[in-house]
C-alpha positions in Angstrom: 8.0 100.8 60.5 6.4 100.9 57.1 8.0 102.3 54.0 6.7 103.7 50.7 7.5 101.9 47.8 9.8 104.7 46.8 11.7 104.3 50.3 12.0 100.7 50.0 13.2 101.0 46.3 15.9 103.5 47.5 17.0 101.2 50.0 17.5 98.4 47.6 19.0 100.6 45.1 16.4 99.8 42.4 13.8 101.9 40.5 10.4 102.2 41.7 9.0 100.3 38.9 11.2 97.3 39.7 10.2 97.6 43.4 6.4 97.5 42.2 7.4 94.5 40.1 8.7 92.8 43.2 5.7 93.6 45.1 3.4 92.3 42.2 5.3 89.0 41.9 5.3 88.5 45.8 9.0 88.5 46.1 8.7 91.7 48.4 6.1 91.7 51.0 3.7 94.7 51.1 0.6 95.7 53.1 -2.2 97.9 52.1 -2.9 100.9 54.4 -6.1 102.1 53.1 -5.5 103.0 49.3 -1.7 103.2 49.9 0.9 100.5 49.6 3.6 100.0 52.1 6.5 97.9 52.7 7.5 96.7 56.0 11.2 97.8 56.8 12.1 94.1 57.9 10.5 92.9 54.4 13.4 94.7 52.7 16.0 93.0 55.1 14.3 89.7 54.4 14.4 90.1 50.7 18.0 90.8 50.6 18.7 87.8 53.0 16.7 85.6 50.4 18.8 87.0 47.6 22.1 86.4 49.4 21.1 82.8 50.2 20.0 82.2 46.6 23.4 83.6 45.3 25.2 81.3 47.8 23.5 78.0 46.6 23.7 78.9 42.9 27.0 80.5 42.7 29.8 78.3 41.1 32.6 77.1 43.3 35.8 78.8 42.7 39.0 76.9 42.2 41.5 77.5 44.8 45.4 77.5 44.2 47.3 74.5 45.0 
């Protein structure tokens, strides 16, 4: 399924401009359909998965109570 940029932005809870920036930087996959730009639905899921993985590897370890 292909989403419009606006639909992808809504799913990510970000603005349309930010979504276009993610597409432009290559962080969010998109495909051209004629003169239109569409985002595969699984690309949104993949982007979130990459964000979560990056956060896990860069998040500081929290101290546990002894």
